[in-house]
CHARMM internal coordinates of N, CA and C (Angstrom, degrees):
IC EDIT
DIST 1 N 1 CA 1.4221
DIST 1 CA 1 C 1.4896
ANGL 1 N 1 CA 1 C 109.37
DIST 1 C 2 N 1.3055
ANGL 1 CA 1 C 2 N 120.21
DIHE 1 N 1 CA 1 C 2 N 128.24
DIST 2 N 2 CA 1.4477
ANGL 1 C 2 N 2 CA 125.33
DIHE 1 CA 1 C 2 N 2 CA 177.36
DIST 2 CA 2 C 1.5713
ANGL 2 N 2 CA 2 C 108.46
DIHE 1 C 2 N 2 CA 2 C -63.47
DIST 2 C 3 N 1.3479
ANGL 2 CA 2 C 3 N 112.25
DIHE 2 N 2 CA 2 C 3 N 145.61
DIST 3 N 3 CA 1.4594
ANGL 2 C 3 N 3 CA 114.55
DIHE 2 CA 2 C 3 N 3 CA 178.27
DIST 3 CA 3 C 1.5485
ANGL 3 N 3 CA 3 C 114.98
DIHE 2 C 3 N 3 CA 3 C -61.46
DIST 3 C 4 N 1.2983
ANGL 3 CA 3 C 4 N 113.87
DIHE 3 N 3 CA 3 C 4 N 145.12
DIST 4 N 4 CA 1.5164
ANGL 3 C 4 N 4 CA 118.17
DIHE 3 CA 3 C 4 N 4 CA 177.43
DIST 4 CA 4 C 1.5508
ANGL 4 N 4 CA 4 C 106.22
DIHE 3 C 4 N 4 CA 4 C -132.60
DIST 4 C 5 N 1.2869
ANGL 4 CA 4 C 5 N 114.40
DIHE 4 N 4 CA 4 C 5 N 130.89
DIST 5 N 5 CA 1.5014
ANGL 4 C 5 N 5 CA 119.35
DIHE 4 CA 4 C 5 N 5 CA 176.56
DIST 5 CA 5 C 1.5523
ANGL 5 N 5 CA 5 C 108.24
DIHE 4 C 5 N 5 CA 5 C -116.33
DIST 5 C 6 N 1.3090
ANGL 5 CA 5 C 6 N 114.60
DIHE 5 N 5 CA 5 C 6 N 125.62
DIST 6 N 6 CA 1.4258
ANGL 5 C 6 N 6 CA 120.62
DIHE 5 CA 5 C 6 N 6 CA -178.45
DIST 6 CA 6 C 1.5044
ANGL 6 N 6 CA 6 C 108.76
DIHE 5 C 6 N 6 CA 6 C -117.09
DIST 6 C 7 N 1.3597
ANGL 6 CA 6 C 7 N 115.74
DIHE 6 N 6 CA 6 C 7 N 122.93
DIST 7 N 7 CA 1.4113
ANGL 6 C 7 N 7 CA 122.07
DIHE 6 CA 6 C 7 N 7 CA 175.00
DIST 7 CA 7 C 1.5348
ANGL 7 N 7 CA 7 C 111.37
DIHE 6 C 7 N 7 CA 7 C -78.58
DIST 7 C 8 N 1.3167
ANGL 7 CA 7 C 8 N 115.35
DIHE 7 N 7 CA 7 C 8 N 111.35
DIST 8 N 8 CA 1.4807
ANGL 7 C 8 N 8 CA 117.05
DIHE 7 CA 7 C 8 N 8 CA -177.10
DIST 8 CA 8 C 1.5182
ANGL 8 N 8 CA 8 C 108.87
DIHE 7 C 8 N 8 CA 8 C -90.74
DIST 8 C 9 N 1.3240
ANGL 8 CA 8 C 9 N 115.14
DIHE 8 N 8 CA 8 C 9 N 133.23
DIST 9 N 9 CA 1.4717
ANGL 8 C 9 N 9 CA 118.76
DIHE 8 CA 8 C 9 N 9 CA -175.38
DIST 9 CA 9 C 1.4902
ANGL 9 N 9 CA 9 C 107.80
DIHE 8 C 9 N 9 CA 9 C -66.98
DIST 9 C 10 N 1.4386
ANGL 9 CA 9 C 10 N 114.20
DIHE 9 N 9 CA 9 C 10 N 134.62
DIST 10 N 10 CA 1.4513
ANGL 9 C 10 N 10 CA 124.17
DIHE 9 CA 9 C 10 N 10 CA 177.29
DIST 10 CA 10 C 1.5320
ANGL 10 N 10 CA 10 C 111.01
DIHE 9 C 10 N 10 CA 10 C 58.18
DIST 10 C 11 N 1.3261
ANGL 10 CA 10 C 11 N 118.74
DIHE 10 N 10 CA 10 C 11 N 28.56
DIST 11 N 11 CA 1.3941
ANGL 10 C 11 N 11 CA 122.25
DIHE 10 CA 10 C 11 N 11 CA -172.13
DIST 11 CA 11 C 1.5448
ANGL 11 N 11 CA 11 C 111.89
DIHE 10 C 11 N 11 CA 11 C -149.48
DIST 11 C 12 N 1.3140
ANGL 11 CA 11 C 12 N 113.91
DIHE 11 N 11 CA 11 C 12 N -136.15
DIST 12 N 12 CA 1.5040
ANGL 11 C 12 N 12 CA 120.53
DIHE 11 CA 11 C 12 N 12 CA -174.17
DIST 12 CA 12 C 1.4613
ANGL 12 N 12 CA 12 C 114.19
DIHE 11 C 12 N 12 CA 12 C -104.34
DIST 12 C 13 N 1.3235
ANGL 12 CA 12 C 13 N 114.31
DIHE 12 N 12 CA 12 C 13 N -172.64
DIST 13 N 13 CA 1.4706
ANGL 12 C 13 N 13 CA 123.87
DIHE 12 CA 12 C 13 N 13 CA 167.49
DIST 13 CA 13 C 1.4996
ANGL 13 N 13 CA 13 C 108.32
DIHE 12 C 13 N 13 CA 13 C -105.25
DIST 13 C 14 N 1.3159
ANGL 13 CA 13 C 14 N 117.91
DIHE 13 N 13 CA 13 C 14 N 117.67
DIST 14 N 14 CA 1.4699
ANGL 13 C 14 N 14 CA 122.79
DIHE 13 CA 13 C 14 N 14 CA -179.18
DIST 14 CA 14 C 1.4634
ANGL 14 N 14 CA 14 C 108.81
DIHE 13 C 14 N 14 CA 14 C -92.28
DIST 14 C 15 N 1.3096
ANGL 14 CA 14 C 15 N 118.79
DIHE 14 N 14 CA 14 C 15 N 121.38
DIST 15 N 15 CA 1.4842
ANGL 14 C 15 N 15 CA 124.76
DIHE 14 CA 14 C 15 N 15 CA 179.57
DIST 15 CA 15 C 1.5365
ANGL 15 N 15 CA 15 C 109.16
DIHE 14 C 15 N 15 CA 15 C -111.78
DIST 15 C 16 N 1.3352
ANGL 15 CA 15 C 16 N 114.01
DIHE 15 N 15 CA 15 C 16 N 124.20
DIST 16 N 16 CA 1.4737
ANGL 15 C 16 N 16 CA 119.62
DIHE 15 CA 15 C 16 N 16 CA -177.21
DIST 16 CA 16 C 1.5690
ANGL 16 N 16 CA 16 C 110.33
DIHE 15 C 16 N 16 CA 16 C -130.34
DIST 16 C 17 N 1.2744
ANGL 16 CA 16 C 17 N 119.35
DIHE 16 N 16 CA 16 C 17 N 152.36
DIST 17 N 17 CA 1.3984
ANGL 16 C 17 N 17 CA 123.67
DIHE 16 CA 16 C 17 N 17 CA 177.65
DIST 17 CA 17 C 1.4953
ANGL 17 N 17 CA 17 C 115.19
DIHE 16 C 17 N 17 CA 17 C 110.21
DIST 17 C 18 N 1.3028
ANGL 17 CA 17 C 18 N 118.50
DIHE 17 N 17 CA 17 C 18 N -158.02
DIST 18 N 18 CA 1.4361
ANGL 17 C 18 N 18 CA 123.24
DIHE 17 CA 17 C 18 N 18 CA 176.07
DIST 18 CA 18 C 1.5420
ANGL 18 N 18 CA 18 C 110.42
DIHE 17 C 18 N 18 CA 18 C -95.19
DIST 18 C 19 N 1.2876
ANGL 18 CA 18 C 19 N 117.35
DIHE 18 N 18 CA 18 C 19 N 113.62
DIST 19 N 19 CA 1.5194
ANGL 18 C 19 N 19 CA 120.08
DIHE 18 CA 18 C 19 N 19 CA -174.02
DIST 19 CA 19 C 1.5698
ANGL 19 N 19 CA 19 C 105.90
DIHE 18 C 19 N 19 CA 19 C -153.65
DIST 19 C 20 N 1.3274
ANGL 19 CA 19 C 20 N 111.70
DIHE 19 N 19 CA 19 C 20 N 166.33
DIST 20 N 20 CA 1.4374
ANGL 19 C 20 N 20 CA 121.66
DIHE 19 CA 19 C 20 N 20 CA 174.94
DIST 20 CA 20 C 1.5418
ANGL 20 N 20 CA 20 C 105.24
DIHE 19 C 20 N 20 CA 20 C -127.12
DIST 20 C 21 N 1.3414
ANGL 20 CA 20 C 21 N 119.07
DIHE 20 N 20 CA 20 C 21 N 137.63
DIST 21 N 21 CA 1.4315
ANGL 20 C 21 N 21 CA 123.16
DIHE 20 CA 20 C 21 N 21 CA 176.55
DIST 21 CA 21 C 1.5173
ANGL 21 N 21 CA 21 C 109.73
DIHE 20 C 21 N 21 CA 21 C -111.81
DIST 21 C 22 N 1.3700
ANGL 21 CA 21 C 22 N 114.81
DIHE 21 N 21 CA 21 C 22 N 119.01
DIST 22 N 22 CA 1.4864
ANGL 21 C 22 N 22 CA 121.24
DIHE 21 CA 21 C 22 N 22 CA -174.87
DIST 22 CA 22 C 1.5041
ANGL 22 N 22 CA 22 C 109.72
DIHE 21 C 22 N 22 CA 22 C -112.47
DIST 22 C 23 N 1.4032
ANGL 22 CA 22 C 23 N 114.28
DIHE 22 N 22 CA 22 C 23 N 150.74
DIST 23 N 23 CA 1.5012
ANGL 22 C 23 N 23 CA 115.19
DIHE 22 CA 22 C 23 N 23 CA 170.80
DIST 23 CA 23 C 1.5361
ANGL 23 N 23 CA 23 C 107.12
DIHE 22 C 23 N 23 CA 23 C -84.96
DIST 23 C 24 N 1.3184
ANGL 23 CA 23 C 24 N 115.07
DIHE 23 N 23 CA 23 C 24 N -177.02
DIST 24 N 24 CA 1.4751
ANGL 23 C 24 N 24 CA 117.33
DIHE 23 CA 23 C 24 N 24 CA -172.83
DIST 24 CA 24 C 1.5283
ANGL 24 N 24 CA 24 C 113.73
DIHE 23 C 24 N 24 CA 24 C -65.85
DIST 24 C 25 N 1.3404
ANGL 24 CA 24 C 25 N 119.43
DIHE 24 N 24 CA 24 C 25 N -18.36
DIST 25 N 25 CA 1.4980
ANGL 24 C 25 N 25 CA 121.85
DIHE 24 CA 24 C 25 N 25 CA 177.85
DIST 25 CA 25 C 1.5223
ANGL 25 N 25 CA 25 C 109.30
DIHE 24 C 25 N 25 CA 25 C -91.42
DIST 25 C 26 N 1.3086
ANGL 25 CA 25 C 26 N 121.44
DIHE 25 N 25 CA 25 C 26 N -1.15
DIST 26 N 26 CA 1.4519
ANGL 25 C 26 N 26 CA 123.95
DIHE 25 CA 25 C 26 N 26 CA 178.69
DIST 26 CA 26 C 1.4973
ANGL 26 N 26 CA 26 C 112.44
DIHE 25 C 26 N 26 CA 26 C 94.04
DIST 26 C 27 N 1.3220
ANGL 26 CA 26 C 27 N 119.54
DIHE 26 N 26 CA 26 C 27 N 1.95
DIST 27 N 27 CA 1.4903
ANGL 26 C 27 N 27 CA 122.61
DIHE 26 CA 26 C 27 N 27 CA 177.38
DIST 27 CA 27 C 1.5710
ANGL 27 N 27 CA 27 C 108.82
DIHE 26 C 27 N 27 CA 27 C -76.57
DIST 27 C 28 N 1.3867
ANGL 27 CA 27 C 28 N 113.65
DIHE 27 N 27 CA 27 C 28 N 127.79
DIST 28 N 28 CA 1.4651
ANGL 27 C 28 N 28 CA 116.48
DIHE 27 CA 27 C 28 N 28 CA -178.27
DIST 28 CA 28 C 1.5315
ANGL 28 N 28 CA 28 C 111.81
DIHE 27 C 28 N 28 CA 28 C -76.44
DIST 28 C 29 N 1.3339
ANGL 28 CA 28 C 29 N 115.26
DIHE 28 N 28 CA 28 C 29 N 146.70
DIST 29 N 29 CA 1.4961
ANGL 28 C 29 N 29 CA 121.94
DIHE 28 CA 28 C 29 N 29 CA 168.35
DIST 29 CA 29 C 1.4773
ANGL 29 N 29 CA 29 C 107.41
DIHE 28 C 29 N 29 CA 29 C -77.84
DIST 29 C 30 N 1.3253
ANGL 29 CA 29 C 30 N 115.77
DIHE 29 N 29 CA 29 C 30 N 145.84
DIST 30 N 30 CA 1.4571
ANGL 29 C 30 N 30 CA 121.34
DIHE 29 CA 29 C 30 N 30 CA 175.20
DIST 30 CA 30 C 1.5318
ANGL 30 N 30 CA 30 C 107.81
DIHE 29 C 30 N 30 CA 30 C -82.77
DIST 30 C 31 N 1.3531
ANGL 30 CA 30 C 31 N 116.74
DIHE 30 N 30 CA 30 C 31 N 105.95
DIST 31 N 31 CA 1.5156
ANGL 30 C 31 N 31 CA 119.90
DIHE 30 CA 30 C 31 N 31 CA -176.13
DIST 31 CA 31 C 1.5351
ANGL 31 N 31 CA 31 C 105.88
DIHE 30 C 31 N 31 CA 31 C -94.17
DIST 31 C 32 N 1.2929
ANGL 31 CA 31 C 32 N 119.85
DIHE 31 N 31 CA 31 C 32 N 4.68
DIST 32 N 32 CA 1.4947
ANGL 31 C 32 N 32 CA 120.08
DIHE 31 CA 31 C 32 N 32 CA 177.58
DIST 32 CA 32 C 1.5359
ANGL 32 N 32 CA 32 C 114.38
DIHE 31 C 32 N 32 CA 32 C 52.52
DIST 32 C 33 N 1.3179
ANGL 32 CA 32 C 33 N 115.35
DIHE 32 N 32 CA 32 C 33 N 37.53
DIST 33 N 33 CA 1.4311
ANGL 32 C 33 N 33 CA 120.34
DIHE 32 CA 32 C 33 N 33 CA 179.02
DIST 33 CA 33 C 1.4892
ANGL 33 N 33 CA 33 C 119.23
DIHE 32 C 33 N 33 CA 33 C 76.14
DIST 33 C 34 N 1.3095
ANGL 33 CA 33 C 34 N 115.22
DIHE 33 N 33 CA 33 C 34 N 5.79
DIST 34 N 34 CA 1.5426
ANGL 33 C 34 N 34 CA 120.83
DIHE 33 CA 33 C 34 N 34 CA -179.59
DIST 34 CA 34 C 1.4804
ANGL 34 N 34 CA 34 C 109.25
DIHE 33 C 34 N 34 CA 34 C -66.60
DIST 34 C 35 N 1.3456
ANGL 34 CA 34 C 35 N 114.91
DIHE 34 N 34 CA 34 C 35 N 141.68
DIST 35 N 35 CA 1.4727
ANGL 34 C 35 N 35 CA 120.33
DIHE 34 CA 34 C 35 N 35 CA 174.07
DIST 35 CA 35 C 1.5114
ANGL 35 N 35 CA 35 C 110.52
DIHE 34 C 35 N 35 CA 35 C -111.38
DIST 35 C 36 N 1.3844
ANGL 35 CA 35 C 36 N 117.24
DIHE 35 N 35 CA 35 C 36 N 3.57
DIST 36 N 36 CA 1.4529
ANGL 35 C 36 N 36 CA 121.79
DIHE 35 CA 35 C 36 N 36 CA 175.34
DIST 36 CA 36 C 1.5330
ANGL 36 N 36 CA 36 C 107.26
DIHE 35 C 36 N 36 CA 36 C -138.75
DIST 36 C 37 N 1.3639
ANGL 36 CA 36 C 37 N 116.61
DIHE 36 N 36 CA 36 C 37 N 125.69
DIST 37 N 37 CA 1.4337
ANGL 36 C 37 N 37 CA 118.21
DIHE 36 CA 36 C 37 N 37 CA 177.56
DIST 37 CA 37 C 1.5926
ANGL 37 N 37 CA 37 C 106.17
DIHE 36 C 37 N 37 CA 37 C -137.52
DIST 37 C 38 N 1.3307
ANGL 37 CA 37 C 38 N 115.66
DIHE 37 N 37 CA 37 C 38 N 164.31
DIST 38 N 38 CA 1.4811
ANGL 37 C 38 N 38 CA 123.03
DIHE 37 CA 37 C 38 N 38 CA 173.70
DIST 38 CA 38 C 1.4480
ANGL 38 N 38 CA 38 C 109.44
DIHE 37 C 38 N 38 CA 38 C -118.60
DIST 38 C 39 N 1.3549
ANGL 38 CA 38 C 39 N 120.02
DIHE 38 N 38 CA 38 C 39 N 127.81
DIST 39 N 39 CA 1.3977
ANGL 38 C 39 N 39 CA 124.90
DIHE 38 CA 38 C 39 N 39 CA 177.71
DIST 39 CA 39 C 1.4881
ANGL 39 N 39 CA 39 C 111.23
DIHE 38 C 39 N 39 CA 39 C -105.07
DIST 39 C 40 N 1.3741
ANGL 39 CA 39 C 40 N 113.89
DIHE 39 N 39 CA 39 C 40 N 139.92
DIST 40 N 40 CA 1.5036
ANGL 39 C 40 N 40 CA 118.18
DIHE 39 CA 39 C 40 N 40 CA -179.11
DIST 40 CA 40 C 1.5100
ANGL 40 N 40 CA 40 C 110.61
DIHE 39 C 40 N 40 CA 40 C -63.81
DIST 40 C 41 N 1.3766
ANGL 40 CA 40 C 41 N 114.28
DIHE 40 N 40 CA 40 C 41 N 139.89
DIST 41 N 41 CA 1.3939
ANGL 40 C 41 N 41 CA 119.97
DIHE 40 CA 40 C 41 N 41 CA 175.88
DIST 41 CA 41 C 1.5720
ANGL 41 N 41 CA 41 C 111.80
DIHE 40 C 41 N 41 CA 41 C -121.77
DIST 41 C 42 N 1.3543
ANGL 41 CA 41 C 42 N 114.37
DIHE 41 N 41 CA 41 C 42 N -13.06
DIST 42 N 42 CA 1.4493
ANGL 41 C 42 N 42 CA 120.77
DIHE 41 CA 41 C 42 N 42 CA -174.03
DIST 42 CA 42 C 1.5484
ANGL 42 N 42 CA 42 C 112.63
DIHE 41 C 42 N 42 CA 42 C -93.56
DIST 42 C 43 N 1.3176
ANGL 42 CA 42 C 43 N 116.78
DIHE 42 N 42 CA 42 C 43 N -20.78
DIST 43 N 43 CA 1.4760
ANGL 42 C 43 N 43 CA 119.47
DIHE 42 CA 42 C 43 N 43 CA 179.18
DIST 43 CA 43 C 1.4846
ANGL 43 N 43 CA 43 C 112.17
DIHE 42 C 43 N 43 CA 43 C 90.36
DIST 43 C 44 N 1.2999
ANGL 43 CA 43 C 44 N 122.28
DIHE 43 N 43 CA 43 C 44 N -2.25
DIST 44 N 44 CA 1.4565
ANGL 43 C 44 N 44 CA 123.58
DIHE 43 CA 43 C 44 N 44 CA -170.59
DIST 44 CA 44 C 1.5708
ANGL 44 N 44 CA 44 C 109.67
DIHE 43 C 44 N 44 CA 44 C -101.90
DIST 44 C 45 N 1.3236
ANGL 44 CA 44 C 45 N 121.46
DIHE 44 N 44 CA 44 C 45 N -8.09
DIST 45 N 45 CA 1.4286
ANGL 44 C 45 N 45 CA 122.24
DIHE 44 CA 44 C 45 N 45 CA -176.00
DIST 45 CA 45 C 1.5655
ANGL 45 N 45 CA 45 C 110.52
DIHE 44 C 45 N 45 CA 45 C -62.41
DIST 45 C 46 N 1.3178
ANGL 45 CA 45 C 46 N 113.22
DIHE 45 N 45 CA 45 C 46 N 142.53
DIST 46 N 46 CA 1.4578
ANGL 45 C 46 N 46 CA 119.61
DIHE 45 CA 45 C 46 N 46 CA 176.89
DIST 46 CA 46 C 1.5744
ANGL 46 N 46 CA 46 C 107.52
DIHE 45 C 46 N 46 CA 46 C -92.75
DIST 46 C 47 N 1.3384
ANGL 46 CA 46 C 47 N 117.99
DIHE 46 N 46 CA 46 C 47 N 4.26
DIST 47 N 47 CA 1.4440
ANGL 46 C 47 N 47 CA 120.36
DIHE 46 CA 46 C 47 N 47 CA 179.01
DIST 47 CA 47 C 1.4963
ANGL 47 N 47 CA 47 C 109.74
DIHE 46 C 47 N 47 CA 47 C -131.53
DIST 47 C 48 N 1.3134
ANGL 47 CA 47 C 48 N 116.92
DIHE 47 N 47 CA 47 C 48 N 44.22
DIST 48 N 48 CA 1.4657
ANGL 47 C 48 N 48 CA 121.69
DIHE 47 CA 47 C 48 N 48 CA -177.39
DIST 48 CA 48 C 1.5701
ANGL 48 N 48 CA 48 C 109.73
DIHE 47 C 48 N 48 CA 48 C -60.77
DIST 48 C 49 N 1.2879
ANGL 48 CA 48 C 49 N 118.53
DIHE 48 N 48 CA 48 C 49 N 143.41
DIST 49 N 49 CA 1.4671
ANGL 48 C 49 N 49 CA 128.14
DIHE 48 CA 48 C 49 N 49 CA 11.47
DIST 49 CA 49 C 1.4850
ANGL 49 N 49 CA 49 C 112.90
DIHE 48 C 49 N 49 CA 49 C -85.09
DIST 49 C 50 N 1.3635
ANGL 49 CA 49 C 50 N 120.85
DIHE 49 N 49 CA 49 C 50 N 2.27
DIST 50 N 50 CA 1.4379
ANGL 49 C 50 N 50 CA 121.34
DIHE 49 CA 49 C 50 N 50 CA -176.74
DIST 50 CA 50 C 1.5087
ANGL 50 N 50 CA 50 C 113.92
DIHE 49 C 50 N 50 CA 50 C -85.29
DIST 50 C 51 N 1.3210
ANGL 50 CA 50 C 51 N 116.12
DIHE 50 N 50 CA 50 C 51 N 151.15
DIST 51 N 51 CA 1.4520
ANGL 50 C 51 N 51 CA 122.39
DIHE 50 CA 50 C 51 N 51 CA 177.68
DIST 51 CA 51 C 1.5067
ANGL 51 N 51 CA 51 C 111.04
DIHE 50 C 51 N 51 CA 51 C -74.18
DIST 51 C 52 N 1.3057
ANGL 51 CA 51 C 52 N 119.22
DIHE 51 N 51 CA 51 C 52 N 134.97
DIST 52 N 52 CA 1.5174
ANGL 51 C 52 N 52 CA 121.93
DIHE 51 CA 51 C 52 N 52 CA 174.59
DIST 52 CA 52 C 1.4875
ANGL 52 N 52 CA 52 C 110.42
DIHE 51 C 52 N 52 CA 52 C -118.88
DIST 52 C 53 N 1.3506
ANGL 52 CA 52 C 53 N 117.88
DIHE 52 N 52 CA 52 C 53 N 11.86
DIST 53 N 53 CA 1.4321
ANGL 52 C 53 N 53 CA 121.06
DIHE 52 CA 52 C 53 N 53 CA 179.65
DIST 53 CA 53 C 1.5134
ANGL 53 N 53 CA 53 C 116.83
DIHE 52 C 53 N 53 CA 53 C 86.32
DIST 53 C 54 N 1.3891
ANGL 53 CA 53 C 54 N 116.55
DIHE 53 N 53 CA 53 C 54 N 1.16
DIST 54 N 54 CA 1.4897
ANGL 53 C 54 N 54 CA 120.44
DIHE 53 CA 53 C 54 N 54 CA -178.66
DIST 54 CA 54 C 1.5297
ANGL 54 N 54 CA 54 C 112.57
DIHE 53 C 54 N 54 CA 54 C -61.86
DIST 54 C 55 N 1.3437
ANGL 54 CA 54 C 55 N 118.95
DIHE 54 N 54 CA 54 C 55 N -17.51
DIST 55 N 55 CA 1.4325
ANGL 54 C 55 N 55 CA 117.80
DIHE 54 CA 54 C 55 N 55 CA 178.79
DIST 55 CA 55 C 1.4940
ANGL 55 N 55 CA 55 C 114.69
DIHE 54 C 55 N 55 CA 55 C -63.55
DIST 55 C 56 N 1.3820
ANGL 55 CA 55 C 56 N 116.10
DIHE 55 N 55 CA 55 C 56 N -23.86
DIST 56 N 56 CA 1.4437
ANGL 55 C 56 N 56 CA 119.22
DIHE 55 CA 55 C 56 N 56 CA 177.20
DIST 56 CA 56 C 1.5063
ANGL 56 N 56 CA 56 C 111.30
DIHE 55 C 56 N 56 CA 56 C -66.44
DIST 56 C 57 N 1.3482
ANGL 56 CA 56 C 57 N 116.36
DIHE 56 N 56 CA 56 C 57 N -50.91
DIST 57 N 57 CA 1.4175
ANGL 56 C 57 N 57 CA 120.82
DIHE 56 CA 56 C 57 N 57 CA 179.80
DIST 57 CA 57 C 1.5140
ANGL 57 N 57 CA 57 C 113.95
DIHE 56 C 57 N 57 CA 57 C -65.32
DIST 57 C 58 N 1.3560
ANGL 57 CA 57 C 58 N 114.08
DIHE 57 N 57 CA 57 C 58 N -32.03
DIST 58 N 58 CA 1.5129
ANGL 57 C 58 N 58 CA 118.21
DIHE 57 CA 57 C 58 N 58 CA -179.47
DIST 58 CA 58 C 1.5469
ANGL 58 N 58 CA 58 C 111.01
DIHE 57 C 58 N 58 CA 58 C -81.71
DIST 58 C 59 N 1.3249
ANGL 58 CA 58 C 59 N 115.14
DIHE 58 N 58 CA 58 C 59 N -3.22
DIST 59 N 59 CA 1.4756
ANGL 58 C 59 N 59 CA 120.14
DIHE 58 CA 58 C 59 N 59 CA -176.07
DIST 59 CA 59 C 1.5138
ANGL 59 N 59 CA 59 C 112.21
DIHE 58 C 59 N 59 CA 59 C 54.73
DIST 59 C 60 N 1.2880
ANGL 59 CA 59 C 60 N 116.01
DIHE 59 N 59 CA 59 C 60 N 42.30
DIST 60 N 60 CA 1.4818
ANGL 59 C 60 N 60 CA 123.72
DIHE 59 CA 59 C 60 N 60 CA 179.35
DIST 60 CA 60 C 1.6048
ANGL 60 N 60 CA 60 C 108.92
DIHE 59 C 60 N 60 CA 60 C -60.42
DIST 60 C 61 N 1.2906
ANGL 60 CA 60 C 61 N 112.32
DIHE 60 N 60 CA 60 C 61 N 126.05
DIST 61 N 61 CA 1.4948
ANGL 60 C 61 N 61 CA 119.03
DIHE 60 CA 60 C 61 N 61 CA 178.96
DIST 61 CA 61 C 1.5225
ANGL 61 N 61 CA 61 C 111.14
DIHE 60 C 61 N 61 CA 61 C -124.02
DIST 61 C 62 N 1.3075
ANGL 61 CA 61 C 62 N 114.64
DIHE 61 N 61 CA 61 C 62 N 115.43
DIST 62 N 62 CA 1.4397
ANGL 61 C 62 N 62 CA 120.26
DIHE 61 CA 61 C 62 N 62 CA 174.77
DIST 62 CA 62 C 1.5270
ANGL 62 N 62 CA 62 C 109.57
DIHE 61 C 62 N 62 CA 62 C -162.22
DIST 62 C 63 N 1.3296
ANGL 62 CA 62 C 63 N 117.84
DIHE 62 N 62 CA 62 C 63 N 103.39
DIST 63 N 63 CA 1.4203
ANGL 62 C 63 N 63 CA 122.16
DIHE 62 CA 62 C 63 N 63 CA -177.90
DIST 63 CA 63 C 1.5944
ANGL 63 N 63 CA 63 C 104.40
DIHE 62 C 63 N 63 CA 63 C -107.44
DIST 63 C 64 N 1.3240
ANGL 63 CA 63 C 64 N 114.41
DIHE 63 N 63 CA 63 C 64 N 124.01
DIST 64 N 64 CA 1.4436
ANGL 63 C 64 N 64 CA 121.83
DIHE 63 CA 63 C 64 N 64 CA -174.57
DIST 64 CA 64 C 1.5196
ANGL 64 N 64 CA 64 C 110.01
DIHE 63 C 64 N 64 CA 64 C -126.58
DIST 64 C 65 N 1.3180
ANGL 64 CA 64 C 65 N 110.54
DIHE 64 N 64 CA 64 C 65 N 126.29
DIST 65 N 65 CA 1.4955
ANGL 64 C 65 N 65 CA 116.18
DIHE 64 CA 64 C 65 N 65 CA 176.24
DIST 65 CA 65 C 1.5625
ANGL 65 N 65 CA 65 C 106.28
DIHE 64 C 65 N 65 CA 65 C -119.75
DIST 65 C 66 N 1.2931
ANGL 65 CA 65 C 66 N 117.42
DIHE 65 N 65 CA 65 C 66 N 142.35
DIST 66 N 66 CA 1.4619
ANGL 65 C 66 N 66 CA 121.52
DIHE 65 CA 65 C 66 N 66 CA 174.58
DIST 66 CA 66 C 1.4792
ANGL 66 N 66 CA 66 C 109.50
DIHE 65 C 66 N 66 CA 66 C -64.27
DIST 66 C 67 N 1.3424
ANGL 66 CA 66 C 67 N 118.25
DIHE 66 N 66 CA 66 C 67 N 143.96
DIST 67 N 67 CA 1.4288
ANGL 66 C 67 N 67 CA 118.42
DIHE 66 CA 66 C 67 N 67 CA 175.35
DIST 67 CA 67 C 1.4780
ANGL 67 N 67 CA 67 C 111.85
DIHE 66 C 67 N 67 CA 67 C -66.60
DIST 67 C 68 N 1.3364
ANGL 67 CA 67 C 68 N 119.20
DIHE 67 N 67 CA 67 C 68 N 155.34
DIST 68 N 68 CA 1.4862
ANGL 67 C 68 N 68 CA 122.29
DIHE 67 CA 67 C 68 N 68 CA 176.80
DIST 68 CA 68 C 1.4646
ANGL 68 N 68 CA 68 C 107.87
DIHE 67 C 68 N 68 CA 68 C -58.86
DIST 68 C 69 N 1.3553
ANGL 68 CA 68 C 69 N 113.03
DIHE 68 N 68 CA 68 C 69 N 145.06
DIST 69 N 69 CA 1.4958
ANGL 68 C 69 N 69 CA 118.64
DIHE 68 CA 68 C 69 N 69 CA 178.22
DIST 69 CA 69 C 1.5417
ANGL 69 N 69 CA 69 C 108.90
DIHE 68 C 69 N 69 CA 69 C -71.40
DIST 69 C 70 N 1.2704
ANGL 69 CA 69 C 70 N 113.53
DIHE 69 N 69 CA 69 C 70 N 151.21
DIST 70 N 70 CA 1.4604
ANGL 69 C 70 N 70 CA 121.09
DIHE 69 CA 69 C 70 N 70 CA -177.97
DIST 70 CA 70 C 1.5268
ANGL 70 N 70 CA 70 C 109.62
DIHE 69 C 70 N 70 CA 70 C -92.25
DIST 70 C 71 N 1.3173
ANGL 70 CA 70 C 71 N 115.50
DIHE 70 N 70 CA 70 C 71 N 68.35
DIST 71 N 71 CA 1.5470
ANGL 70 C 71 N 71 CA 119.82
DIHE 70 CA 70 C 71 N 71 CA -176.10
DIST 71 CA 71 C 1.5060
ANGL 71 N 71 CA 71 C 110.71
DIHE 70 C 71 N 71 CA 71 C -85.12
DIST 71 C 72 N 1.3058
ANGL 71 CA 71 C 72 N 107.84
DIHE 71 N 71 CA 71 C 72 N 131.61
DIST 72 N 72 CA 1.5255
ANGL 71 C 72 N 72 CA 116.13
DIHE 71 CA 71 C 72 N 72 CA 178.75
DIST 72 CA 72 C 1.5182
ANGL 72 N 72 CA 72 C 106.58
DIHE 71 C 72 N 72 CA 72 C -121.38
DIST 72 C 73 N 1.3147
ANGL 72 CA 72 C 73 N 118.06
DIHE 72 N 72 CA 72 C 73 N 114.24
DIST 73 N 73 CA 1.5197
ANGL 72 C 73 N 73 CA 119.82
DIHE 72 CA 72 C 73 N 73 CA -175.41
DIST 73 CA 73 C 1.4780
ANGL 73 N 73 CA 73 C 109.01
DIHE 72 C 73 N 73 CA 73 C -115.42
END
COOR INIT
IC SEED 1 N 1 CA 1 C
IC BUILD
């Protein structure tokens, strides 16, 4: 399954599928075989880059919708 990233409103980035998560030097994070993870988007997680739910306490607000497609028929 190709990777899919979903921007969750007022929450995290949900990553699903077959993927590898690397740090800036190219070293992989040990995902322990998980095919679904949540990445921090609010900056308050104590387990970065992963989400630990801190966005709730921080009252993180960010609702994001994809722009309409530019369809020409």
